[in-house]
N, C-alpha and C positions, 0 to 999 in steps of 0.2 A: 685838730691828729689824731685824738683818741675816742670821736667819733670812728671816723675813717677807719681804723681798727678794729675797733666793731663791729660794725659793718660787716667788717672781712669773715672773723670769728663768727659772725651766725649765719655764715653763705657757705662756710664749712665743712663738708659732711665729713669728713674722714672721722672714724672713729665713731661713727655716732650706733655700731653693731658692739660695739663692745662694751657700751657705757649701757647699754640696753641688755645689755645680758651681765653685766655685774648686778644692777639694780633687780632684775631679773629668777638669776638664778637663787640668792636664797629663798625666794618664792616658790620653787622646784627641786629646789632639795628641800622644803619642806613639808613638800606632798608629795613626794617620794619616800619620803622618813614616816608620815604621820598613815600612809595606807598602807606601810611593811607593818606599820604597829600595829594598828587594826587588822592586819590577817595573821599575825600573831594574837595577837588577846584574842581569836575567832576559836583558835584552833584550841587553844592554850584552854579555850572555856567548851570545843565541845570532848575534849579528852578528861576536865574534870568529871564531865555528867556522861560518859563513857564510864568510869571511878566507880558514880554513884551508882551506877545501875548492875555492872560485876556484887557489887559491899550489897548493896541490900538481893540480890541474887544468893549471895552464899549468906546471908545470913536466914533470909527465909529455907534455906536445903537443911543448915541443920534445926529448920524448928520441924521437917519434917522426922529427924530423929530424937526427935521431941527434949532437946537439947538446952539449958540453963540459956536465963538472960546471955546472961556473963560470956559465955561460949558462940551462943549471935554474938553482940558484941564483937567482941575478938573474932570469928570468922568475916565480919564486912571492915574489918579495919587491914585485916590481911590481905585482904579480894582489893579492896583501896588501894595500897600502897605497892601491892604486885605491880597493879597497870600503871604507875604512875604518880599516884597524889601522892604529896610531898606535906608530914604531920609538923612541918617545921614551920609551914607557911600558911596556916590555916587549921579549924578546927572538921573531925566529924562527929556529927549527932546522933542517936541511933537511941530511934520511936518505936517498942515493941509495945500495945496498938499503935499505929501513926497517931498521932492530934493533929493532923492536920486533911481535911483534903478530901474524896473519896469514900475513902475505905479507912477513916478516922472514926477508931473503939475497933473496929474489926482485926481479932483475935488473930487469925490467921494469914494477916498479914504484918509486912514490917517497913518502916521509916526511913530511909538514910538521906541527911544533908550534908554535903561537905562544902565549904567555903574554905578558899585560900589566895593570898593578901603579896599580889607580885612589887613588884617596885619599878615606877614610868622610867621606859628606855627614854626613847624621842622627848616624852610627850613632861618629859620635866627640866629642858630647859624654860619650860612658860608656865609649868605648878608643878607644884608640889605634891607629896599623897602618897597613896597606895591604888595598884591595881587592885579590885574585890572581883572575885570570879566564885560562881555557888555550883552547884550541879544537888540535883535532888530525886529520887524515884524513891520509889517503893511495887513490893514484889509481893505478889497472894498467895497461899497456898494452897490452893484446890484439891476439892477432897476426889479420891478415884471415879473413873466415871464404868459402870457397866458396859461389856464391851460382848458385841454375839459376832463381830470377822476381827481374825484372830491374826495374822500371818507370822510364823517363828523365826524365817530365811529372814538372816541377818545383811546380804550382799543386794541381796536381789532387785530391778529398777524394774518395773510395776507389778512388786511383789504383791498388793492386793490389788488388781485392773478394772474398772467399770469402765465396759466399752459395747462399738457398736451398736445396738439398737436400744442397751442395759438400764430397765429405767427400777432404781431401788428403793423399796423403801423399807423403812429401819426404825421400827416402834422401842424409841422410846432406848437406842441403842447406841453402842459405837463404834468405831471401826480402828483398828490399831495396825502399825505394822511394826517390823522391829528393828528391818531394814534401814541399812543408815547410805541406802540409795541418794541421790537428789529428786531422785522419783517413785519412792518405797511406796506412797500412794497412788496411783494416775486414773486421769479418769479422764477419758478422750472423745475422738468423734461424738457423738451419740449420746454415749452413756451418758446418764443422768442418777444422784445418789442425793437420796432423805435422808439425813441424818443429824441430832441433836451436837455431834462432834466426829476429827474426824484425829489422830494424832499420826506420830512417826517418831524412830529415830534418825531417820534423817530427812530430808523434806518432802513435800504435796506438789505435785503441777498435776490442778485439775482449770476444767475447763470453766462456764458459766454454766452447766448441768449440776455440778457440788451447790446442794441448799442442806444449808447444819441453819436448824433451831436455837441451839445454846451459843454456841459458838461465833465472834464475828469473822473467826483467822480459823486456819486449821492449827494443829499445836501443832509445832517442827522442834528436834533439839528432844524429843519425849524419854523418860527413860522405857529402856527394854520390859517390858511383862516375861515374867517368864511361863512357860508348858505349864499347865496350869492340868496338865495328868498327867505332870513327868514321871510319880510317881505310881500308875497304878498300873499292877503286876498282868503280866500279858495269860490269859485263860492258860490253862493246861488243852494242847493238842490231839496229847497221845491220846485216844478215846477212838473207838474202833466210829468206821464211816456210817450212817444212815446208809438205806437201801432206797430210797426216789431222793432226784433234790430237783425234778425238775416237775412243775404243778400245771396236767394245762388241759385239755379235753377238752369239750362239749361247753355253749356258754351260760349252763348250767352248772356245770361242773362245780363243786364246792370242797375245800379241805382246812382240817385244822390241827400244824403240823407245833412238833415238840421241840426245843433249845438240843442238839448234839452239833455235833458235825460235815458237816456237806461237802463232798470232796467233789471236784469239778467242777465248784458250784451251782448254784440258787438259780431258779428261773422262774418267780412267780407268773404266770399266764393268767389263769382264773381267780374266782375272790378266794385267797389263804387267809386263816386267821392262825397268829401266833400266838401260842400262849407264854406264858413269864417266864422268859431266862434266856441263857444265852447262847445262838448262835455261831458259828464256825463253818465260817465259808471259806476250805483248802480249797485255795488256785480256781481258774477260772472266774468263770464274775458273777460277782446277783444280777443275776438281772429280771430288772421291773416291765415289762413287754406294753405294748398299750393299750393291753385289756384288762394291765392288773385291776384287783383290787384288793388291797393287802393292805391291815387291821394287823395290830398286837399293842399290848399295852406291857409293860415292867419286861421292853428288848434293850437286848444289848445284840449285836449286829459284827463281832468279830472278823473281820477280809484275812487273809494270810499268807504266802506260798502265791505272793505276788496278786490273787483276787482282787480285781477291784467292782464299781457303782455302773451300775449304767440303767437308767430311770429313762420311760419314753415320754411323751411329753404328754400324753393324755395319757399316764396312767394315775388312777387315783391311789393315794400310804396315805393313813392314819396311823403315825406311828408314835409312843412312847419309851424315854426309858426306865430302867428301876428307881423309886424316889431311896432307892434305902441303899443300904450294902456296896461291895464290893466296887462296882460298876455304876449307884450312884452316879445320876443326869448323863449316861456318857450309852448312847444313842448306838452310833455306830461306828467302830475302835477300828484303825487301821494297823498290823506291825507297821511298829515301829521301824525294821526291817527292809519291808515293802519302798523305795523307795523311789521317784520318777513316773509313778503312775497318774495316770489323768483319772479323778471321777464322778462322770455327770450325773446331773439330776433336773431333770425337767417338770413331772408331772404334771394335774392338772389344777386347777382354782381354789382346789377343797381339800389338798393334799394336805399334811399338817404335818409336821415331822419334830419333838420337842424334845429336848436333849442334845443333847454337845452333838456337833460330825466330827472326829479327831482323826487327820492325818498329820503327825506330825512331819515325815518324809515325803508324805504324798500332794499331789493339785487337787485341787474340787474349783469344780467349774462348777456354775449353775445357770440355765441357758435355761431360754422359750418359758415359759408362762409356770414357770416353775411358783411356787407362792406358800409360805410356810410358817404366813405373819397373823397374832391371835395367840401365841400360843409361846414357845421357850424356845428358840434357837437358837445354836451358838453352831460357828464355823470357825475351828479352828486347825492348821494349817502351815504347809513351808510354803504354800503358797494358795492365791484366789484368785479367779475370775470370775465378774461376774454382766454374763450376754444379752438378758434376756429378764424379763417383770420375775423380781423376786419381792416378795413381802416378810419379813420376815422381824420375827417379837424377840424380846428377850424378857419376860414376865417369869419370872422361874418361881419369884415365892409360894404360888400357891403345890407347887410339884415337890417344894423341898430341895428344888439346884440350888448348888454355889452361886453366886455372882461371879464371872468374870471379872472382876476389878483395874482399870489401869492405874500402873502408884500414882499415890500425891504427885499431883504438876504444879512445879512453881514457873510461876511464869508474874513478868513486869506489867502492873497494871500503870500505873502513875510515870 
């Protein structure tokens, strides 16, 4: 009788699913619980690493201001807490200089190590103790870079643009845009530029045409560079106009001209030598034709009343700025009140412009086959466009010119 009951029970399959469900449900719930807890700890790990990054950056920013070690440490802790770090769960270790890693002993770098010990959640059913999370970051203060192309515009997209068939080689100098745009520096199309570094207050949008010898990647969210010539006064324009402002004639024609006020433009068609001084171009165009051969040292050209520059592709121009005095280092100075004016520089491969081309409210366009390499050429303008071959250098030391340096930059390096 007992055997028959056992056989009947064995043949009965009702309730099998319920039994299996009862047996497997704890396993499934445990799996879900472990997965959820693992995801939570991953999120917390990313959070503490972000806090370490922010803390290191904040400390290095204070280092730039020559603050005390205590100030650096306090800034790091305040930044970490603001980012979500909990001091009740762990410790912050501040090291200046770093004690480990690739930047150990570097006085221009700071190291932050954060730890947090969290109580277990679901896994507390199986084991005891806490979950230990950590984050580490190193921020380095990098010295300012010499800058030879500087855009002062604060908002425009493509404030500095390399486009078309541009092929620019910047010798020992960098590119910087003050624009906050996500395309503040733009390398597009077939445009090429070879420079040590590119930096911007906003972001950089570049094709493979951007080649940098010193920076692994563009430096974004950098501090703005103030107008280096903002305190330079405009020259006195209340003087008589020169009697002649067009210098042409037969191919053998040669002129020597002196500083003064050239009204309605200044046109160079033949060989002209400029003696040292300030040349005021009042209205019209500073026009250098394809037959121009212009030389001069200690020269500053001041463009006012809407005057603009037009330099032909085969013009031969060799000019240098004063190496002392009010306009030291400034070769071309565009009236700050003259806005929305484009100044075009072509020139031959033998042209040389030693000094700054300064157009705080204007647009500078380098096109064709212009070359100013091997000397000291700086472009400081509202916006800049490079569309042709441009060789630009910034070795200003032989001429006594002040370098344009961007501010010391803070970078996360580990």
